[in-house]
N, C-alpha and C positions, 0 to 999 in steps of 0.2 A: 203762573202767565203772565198778566197782564198786572197792570197798579191799579186797574179797574176791580181787581181782588179774584182773578181768576192764575189758576195754579196751572202749572205745563206737569204736571204731577196727572191732572183730567179732573182732580176733584176743585167743587168750586167755593171757594172759601167766602164768607159775606164781606159786604162792602159798607162803607160810612156812607155815603152818596145814594143815591137811588140814582134808577136810568132810566128814560123815557120808554113805554110798552111799545111804543109805535113808532117803525123808523121814522129816516127823513127821506135822504134821498135813494139805501138800499132798496133794495126788491130784492123778493122771494127769486128763490131761485125758478126759471122758466127751463124745463127739457127741450133738449137741443131737438128733440122731433114733435114737439109740440109749437119751436118755435119756425121749424118746414113746413108746415103747413097752415102758419101765422103769412107765412111771407106768401105763402101760394093763393090763399084765401083773396091776400087783398092784391096780389096782382105784383106783388114788389121780386126786382129781378137780385139774385144773390149770385157771390162762389166762395168756393171753397178751395185749401191745398194742399197738397200730398207732398208729403216727404221724406226718404229715410235715412235710417241711422249712416252718419259714417263708420268709416273704419280706426278713427285714430284719436284721442282727448283733442287734439287744436284742430279738429277737422269737427266733431261738437260743439268747444266751441264757437269756431267760423260757420257754424248752421244756426246757431242760435243768434247770431249778430245779423242772420241771415234774417232771421223770425221777424226782430226787432225791424230792420226797412220792410217787410213784408206784410203787416200786421195795421200796418198806417194806412194801406187801400181797403183796408176794410173787410177783408173774409171774414165769412160766417161762423168758419171752424179751418181746426186748421187738423190734419190726415196723418198719421206717423203709421208709417211699417214695419213687419214682422218678420225678422231676419231669425231664423231656428238654427244656422251655426254662428251667430254670434248673441249666445245664449241672452235672447230678447228682453226674457225675465226677470234680470238681478237688476236691480235698482241702484245697486252700489258699484253697479259696471257705469261708466259714463257716457259707453257707447252701445249700449244696449237699447231698446224700443221702449222701454218703462221708463229709461231715466231721461231720453229727450221727448217721449210725452208727459212726465215729469215737469219738468224745464218749462215745456211751452204755455203749461196748464198755470202752472205758479208763479213760474219768473218774469216771462215772457208773458203772463196773465190775459193768455187769448182760448178759448173756447179748444177745447183739443178731444179727439177720436183716434184711438187706439186699436189699429190691426190687430186681431192673435189668430192666431191657424192651431190647428187642432191634429194636424197630419202625424201618428204614431206619437200619441199624444196620451196621457192615462187621465182620469177624473181628476184624480188628487193634483197630477199638473195641471189642470188647468184650473181647476177652482183655488188655487193658490197663487196663479198669474192674476184670476180676479179678483181675490179677498186683497192682495198687493195694489190692485189697481183703484180701488174701493178706499184703501186706506189715504192713496194718493190724492183722493178728488177725482180720480177721474169717472166719466159716466156715460163714456161714449166708446161700447165696441162695436168691430167691426170682424162680422163672426164669419171665417172661412175654414176652404178645409185643409187647405197648401199645400204644398209640395214639400216630398223628404228631402232633407240637406242631402249633396250633389253626393252621388256615389251613395246613396240608401236606395230602397226599396221601399214601396207603399207598399201599410202590410196592414191585416185588417187587428185592431187590438182587444181585447174580449170584451175590456173593461175602459172603454175609453169612446173614443167619439170617432166616425169613420167615413164620417160626414157633415158640411156645415152648417144641417139641420139639426142632428144632434146635440151640436153645440147649442142653439139656438135653444131649442127646448132644456138644456141643463140650465144654461142664464134665466132665464126663467123661472126652472123649476125651485131654481134654485137664493135667487136674485130679488124675483118678482121683478117690477119696474122699476127698480133703482137705476139701471142704463138703459141708454139710450139703445138698441140694435139694430146696427144696416147689416145688408149682406150684397155679394159680387151679383149682378147679373149680368150675363154674358150674349149682343146683338147678333151673334152670327153663332152662335152657340159655343158651350164652352169643349175647348178639344178633346176632352175626354169622356162626353156623351157620345153614346152611338149618334143619333139623330138629334136635328133643334128643338122639335115638339117635345120631346122626352126631358130635355134641357130644361125647356120652360116649365112641363110639369115640377121637376125638382127645384123651381128657383120656390113654385107656387107653394109649395112644404115650407120651406122658410120660413116664409112670409107667415102661412095660416101657422108654423110652430111661434110666432112671435116679430119677426122681424119688423121695424118702423119705416124703413124704407129701403134703398135697395141705388146703390152707386152701378154705373155701368162700366164695364170692359174698354177699353180706346174702341175705337174703328174713324173710318176715314171718311165717308159721308152721314149726310143730315138722314136721309131718305134710310138708311139700316135704320137709324137709331127711330125713327115714325113707325116703321115698319113694328119694331120688338116691345116698342108702347102701344100699339094696336093689341099686338098678339098678344102681350100680358092682360092688358084691358078684358080681352075677350075670355078670355077664362077664369075670370074675379082675379085678379093682385092687380089693388086699387092702390097699394101703398103709392109714396112719390118715388119716383124713377127721375137721376139724377145722372144726366151723360156726365161721363168721364171723358177728358179734354186732355190730350198729348200733343202739345207744339212740337212740331219736328224742327231739332236744334242739331241734330249731327245726323250726316251720312254711317255713319257705324254704329252710332248709340240704336240709331231707326232700325238697323238689322237685326241687331241683338237682340233688341225689344218684340219684333217681330214674329222672330224664331221662338222666344218663349212663347209665347201668346200665342202661336201658330197662327199667325193673319197672313192674308196675302193682301200686298202694297197695291193699290187701283194702277194700271197701269200709265194713267195721266199724272200720276205721281210719282212715280217710277219715271218716264217718260223727261220729266219736268227736272230730275232733282238729278239723272244719274250725268250729265252735262259738267254739272258745279259740287260735284260730289267731294272733291277737296277744297274747297273755298266754304270752309264754318258760316263767314259771315252771310253770304250769300244764300245759303241751306236754309239760317238762321231767317234770313227774312224773307225769302218764299215761306216756310213755316208760319211765321205769323200773320202773311197774307192767306195761304189755307186757311188756318183756322178762323181765323176774321170771318170769312167768308161761310165758311162749315155753321158756325156759330151765329152769323144772321138767320142763316139756312133753319136752324132751330130755333130761334126766337120765332120766324116769320107763320111756324108748324101750329102754335100754339100752345104748345106741347109741354112748353121748356120756361120756367124761374129762375133754377139755380145753375149752374155750371163748376162743378169737378174736376179741378187744373191738377193734370202728373206731370209735376215742375222739374222731375229726375235733379231736384236740389240747386237748379239754378232760376235768377228771378226776370235774366233781360227778355227773354221772350215774354213767358207769360204777362211782366206788367204793360210792355206795349202793346199785347192783345187786349189787355185790360182796358187801357186809355184811352184803344180805338175803340170798345164797345160800347164806353162811358159806365163801367163797372168800377173802376180804380177814383175812389172818394180818400181824398186826403181831409179829416174832418179836423179841423182847430178848435172845433169846444172839444175843453177835456170835462170829462163829465164830474170828475175830483182833481183838489190842487194836486195830489197827488195820483201815483200810477197805481193802478188797483192787479189784483189777482184773483183770475176766473172760476178757482176753487170753489166750488157749488157753497163752501162750511162758512167762506167767508163774505156772501152776497150783499149781507147786511151791516157789514163791516163798516164804519163812517167815521171814526175816528184813529189819527197815529201820532205819535210824538214829532215836532215837527228836524230833529237829527237825521232820521235816514231820508228827507227828503230826496237825496240822490242818490242815493244807494237802499230803493225799493228791495232789491233782491235780496238780499241781504235781513234785512228787518221781516220781509216773507218767512225768510231760512231758520230767522230765531225763535218767532214765534209759530211753525210750524207744529208744536204742543198745543196748542192753547185749545179748550174745548169752543168758548166764544168768544168774540170777538166783539169789542168797544161797540157800543151800535146807540148815537144819542149827545154821549157824553162819554169823557173818559173817564169822570168815577175820581174816587179819592186814591190816591198813591198809597196803598197799603202793603200789599203785596206782587210787586212785580217778578215774574220769574220768566226772563231773554233768557232762552238755549245760548250756549257757549259756541261761539263763533271760531271752531278751531280749522276749518278748513276752509282756506281762503284762497286754494288751489282746486274748491270746485270750479268745471267748466263753467256753470252760470255764475256764477261769482267775481271769478278772477278777471283780470283786462283783457278783453281780447285785441293783444296787441304783443308781437316778439321781445325780445328782450333789448336790441339792436333800436328795434321804432322806438321802446321807451328811452333808449338811451338817449339816442338820438333829440327826442323832446325834453328830458329833462336832466339832461349833462353826461356827457360821457367820466366830466371829472368835475369834481365840486374841491373848487380852492377857497372858498367863503360862503357867509350866510347870503352875501348877497345872491350868489348864482342860485342859491335856494329864492329870494325872494323875487330873483327876476321868470325863475319857471312860473309861478305862481301870477304875478306880474301881464304874463304872456300868454298864459291863458284870461286870461280875465280881457284883455286888450285884442287878441285874437292877433297879435306878433309872431314873427319865427323868432324857435331859440338862436342861439348862434352856429349852430351847426343847420341854418337853416330850413329848419322843420317845424311846422308849424303844433304849437301845444294846446294838443285837442282833450287832453283829458290827464288830471289829475288821479296821483293814489284815491282820493274820496269822492271823486265823480268820475264817471267811467262816459260820460255824455257830452254833447255841445252845453252852452252855457242856457238857462231858461230863459225867455224873451225877458221876462222882465228885470233882469238884473241888466239890461242895458240904460233901464233910468238912473240904477245907481252907477251904473260901469267905472266913470273915471273916479267917482270919490273912492271906489273899490281899488282902483288900478293903483292910485296915490298912493293907499295907506298899505297895501300889500307892498308897494317897492319899499317899504320903509318897519317893515317886521313884523305887520302887523298880517297873519299871513288867513284869508279868509277861507273858509270850507264852506258856509251856508250863510244864505244871505236873503234876503225879501224887505222892498219897500215898503213901508207904510201905501193905505191903498184906502181910502172915503167914499163907500157906495159910488164904485164901478158902478158899470151893466153887467151882467154873468156873461152874456156874447162879448166883451169887451176882446179883442183878439189878440192882448196881452196878458190882459192879469185875470181873465173874467174864467168861469168855471161852472158846474151846475145847470141846471133846464133854462129856457132863454127866458126872460121877464121877471128875474132876479138880481140883489143885489149883492157885491161881496165887499168884504172889511179885511183890511190884514191892519197891525201893528207891524213896527220896521223891527228887524231880528238880524242881528248880526253873531254867527259864531267864528270865531279863530283860534289860532294858537298862536302865543305870542311869548317872549322873555320874563327871567322874574326883575329883570330890573322896570321892563313897559305895564310889569301888574302890581310891583309896591310903586309906580307913579299915577296908575288907574284907580288904587285906593285914595289915593292922595286928593283924588276929585269926583268920585261920584257920590260924595256929599252933596255939588252944587247940585246933583239932576236927580232929587226926589223920584220921579215918573220913573225911573228906570229900574228895571229888574234886572240883579247879573248873579252869573253863576261861572263860579273857577275855580277849578279843580286837578290834581298835579297826574299824574300818572301814577301812582300809588296809590290816590285816593285819600294819602293824608292832609296833604293840602287839598282843605274843601269847603271854599269858602261862599255865601251866597243871603241875598236877603229875600226870599221867595221862602212863600208857607211849603214848606217842607211834604207834606199831606194834598195838596189843594195843586192842580196845575191851573196855566195861565192860557188862555183860549188867543192866539197869535191870527188866526184865518178861519174868519165865522164866515155865513153867507143867509140872504133873509129872500126865502122865491113864494112865489101867490101858493098859496091852501098848506102850506108847511111850518111846521116848526123853525127857528130859526138853527141852523147846523153850524156844528162848528168842528171840521174836520182836523184840524192841526194846532197841538198844542205845545208846551213846554212843560214839560212833568220833570222835573226834581230829581226824582227819583229815576227816574228811565235815565238820564244827564248819565247819570253813573254807572250805565248798560255800555251806553254808547261808548263813554269817554275811554273803553277798554279797546275798544274795537278802531278807534278814531285814533287811539294812538300807537296800536298796533299794528296799522295799515304804514305807518314810516316806516317802521323796519322791515313787515312783508311785503311789503307792494317794489319798497323803496331802495331800502338799502341794500335788501338783498342782492339787486345789480349789481351791488362794486363788492370789489376781492374782500376778505374778512379784516385782512391789515391796512387796509385805502384811507386817506386823507376821509376818501365823498364817504365811506362808509361811516368812518368817526364822526365825523358832523351829521351825518343822520340822525344816530345814537344820540348822541349830544340832545338834541332838539325833544328826539323822545324822553330822553331820560329825564331833563332839565325844566323844558318849557314848559306852559299850562296853556289847558285849551278854556276859554271863556264865551259866554254866551249873554249876549244884553238884547233887554225887549225892551223896546220904546211905548211906554202904555197911553201915551200922548197921541193916538196914531190919526186923527183930525185935524192936524200942528203939522209944521216941517217936523223933517224926520231927525231928531237930534243927535244919533247917535255917531255920524261921522265927526261933532261937534266936540262930543263924552271927547274920540277919541284922539282928534288934535290935542284938546287938555292934555291931554296925559301924555304925548308927543312932547309939549311943552313942557309939563313937569318936569319930565323923564329928562330933554335937555338941563333942563334948570338943577338939578341935584345930579347929572354930571359935572356943569360946571363946577357946582361946587367941592365936589371928589377931586376934581383936579387941581383946585386950589388948595385945598387942605393934604396935597402931595406935592406942591412945590410946581405946579404945572404938570406932571407929569399925566398921562393916561394908561392905564395898565389894560390889554386885552388880556383876553381869555389866558388858558395857560397855553393851547397849542398855537394860538397866535394867529387861527381862521375865522374867530367871532369879532366879527367890526364893525362899522357903523353906528355904532349905540344900541346896539341888540342884544347885549350878547349878559350875563348874570351879572347877579347882584350878591353878597355875600349873607349866607342862611341867616344870619338875623335881620334880614331886612325885611324877612314877610311877612305876613299879616298871622296875626292871634285868632282865633273865634272864639265866643263866648256865646251862650246860649242865653238869652232873659226874657222872664215872661213871653216863652216859645217864637221869640226872633232873633233871629239873625242880626249881632252886630260885629262889625270889626274894629282889634283897638288895634292902631298903630305901633309897631317897635321899632319905628326909623329915629 
């Protein structure tokens, strides 16, 4: 596993360094059922969101993007439905319920509940699904009987589950309290139940079997929910009952859902939407108004703290409703400087290498087999075991953009290195590409730039335009309040610190010049490496990481959540280099100049990281880069003089602007002396 002495095989190995026994900002996992009860006790309001698995891999990628947007509003959890016809338990299938729930939990980083139905299933089937859910870190199950696949009939299964109560009992018998178990309630009575009262008795059986809370089927009037809750309490069903709210978003979708649930649409709603049945926007606006009115009545009843939204995989109406009732709260305060996962196994994780700052999903994927995660300190870099990243096109790892969109941003044709530099520069500055499209992402960062990048934006743009292609950076910060809207993180009342950091690709010629100027900056740590790994130069201690972000908070130890770790950097460089070819190069024909240019960068350029340890002073790293440019210009001028003033570009004539390669004998050689890396220049 990690350079903290953990292995991906599941065995843990001793580490040179010690680790604090108590966490800093990390907290033990609290079950969803307990969190719901706590919010009810405090009188706090909250909401959750339900989605269904899409039918196509592209639909899965789009849904993950929707998750990313909607979790910004602060839902308590997300909920993924179970589709028996879609091989729902197959975690290797991108569109399965299990895969979508896993991605929501681990890669979007939000608490997730998975529906699971038992209709026509054996105990072995259900046990297998529950085991897989547990393996993936899922701890919340909505237990349903479910319906048979269209065309099949419900059958009594001798060695199986015929009702949701059977499934709840099985979960408790086999898994104890590991899972929070939710069940469905029907304010109008289950359509297959002979009477409303008999259905209430079946609900009580599910709760008595061990269900933690109830989510109701949709309804259209607040008084129906109020009566349902009162009836439940009358027969001692005392667990939380969460009202399910489905915004009316379209005439035909409403008719289909009502048909499936066998509900009657109230006359006043039918009369309101019939005249506008062909106007989707008008129906959506009505649906928002109807839902907001009903929700306010629910709140006024004093019985409701939480709401569960059936989103139908749409976001506009649900967000409008949440904003109107005051529950959509985009909290700008970051709990950590990097994006966390919601997997309970990682709830006390506190330290990560900075290299994956813009690719947190990849980091989670490559460390998913670790048994433990760094808590308090990263520790000694002895035995890292990052998983291989071969599946670049998993729906939760790939860029959520179509090929044509990427070409519009990154160039339909690359004629020279400057075209590549312009992509990076446009991304930094927010300028449009030459195709008139804003560059919203690059292969190493699928999101908008972090707010703190604006502090060094102009300097980044300048060096990118000259062939220093940055993929990660942070400004230096000295005791900024933890509530600072740009660089703050953690709990209020603390202070945060950062060392300036730069990570970039650049040519051999620039690396040669960099080695010339680095001795002038003894407080700068560097690591310079090529794709193959044979050219690997650093002045860092190979076994000890460098803290580059840390915080001081009241009543806690110093927290250092981000480090530069030399051994982890070697694992990261494989991924960083491969993104050139997997995400960018493959957009072009195999024999094209554009593909050749990208592959040339992949094959011959270097990945560099620089750390300025003198964080209280001005950031020196851009001065280092400017000195590197000056030295490269000087060496280039000398080379021209030695060749009668003729400047030789690279072989294919497309690598220009002074950022091309230099002869192999111009690179540095590494010598180890007294455990410290020294660079001897063969210039």
